[in-house]
N, C-alpha and C positions, 0 to 999 in steps of 0.2 A: 423462501430464500431469494436474495437478490444476487443475480450474476453481475459481474463487472463487465460493463460494455466496452466495445473497442475504443472509443475516444479516451476513456479513462485509462485503459491499458497502455495507450500510447504515452501518456504522462508517466505511467509507472515503469515503462520499459527504458526510460532515460536513466542516465547516471547522475547522481547528486553528490554533495559533500558527504564523505564517509562518516559513519556512526553519529548521525544527527537526526533531529525531528524536523521535517519539512512540512510547512503548512501552505496550502494553496486553495483555490476554489475552482469548481467546474460546474457551470450552469448554476442551479440552485443548491448545489452541494458544497459543503466544506470538506476538504480532504486533509488529513494529517497522516504522514507516514514516517516510519523509522527506517533508516538505511543501515546496511551492513558495513563492514570494513572496506568493501569494494565500491561502496556508494550506490548499491542496488536497493530499491525499496523492498522491505521484507515484512513489514507490519503496517496495515492500512486501517484507518478509521474514516468512515464516509457517512456523512449525515449533516445535521444542522448543529451549529455551535450555539451553546446556551450562554447565559450572562456570565458564568464563571470561566468561559473559555473551553469547556469540555465539549466533545462532539457526541451528540446523541444520535445513534443510527446503527450502522453495521460495522462489524470488525472482521477483518480478513488477515490470513497469514500466508505468506509465499512459501511454497515448497520448491527449493532449488537443489538439484543433484547435479554436481559437476565432476567430470572425469579427472583423473590425475593429470591429464594433458590440458586441462582447463576448458574442455568443451562442455556445454550445457546439455545434460542428458535429459533431465526433467525440469520443467518450469511451469507451475500452475498455482493459482490463488485458491485457498481453501476458506470457505465461509465458517467463521468461528462463533457467530451469534450476534447478539445485541451489544452495542457499545453504549456505555452510560457515563 
């Protein structure tokens, strides 16, 4: 299982356009992530892009738990297996 390293987490801790797929690169990896209604990345595909534009590599899902006051209680990335 591949853990997400700190430099990639810095990219994922930023806010982006809400409810979209964002594509970027980091080093030799292609990153593609889906954002929630608040613009926070919640689903990540990390690996190498193939000829058809799909990323072959690893898939992660973000677990966010937010209090009624809007404070983040839990925030971690869970490895979900291979992305094909």
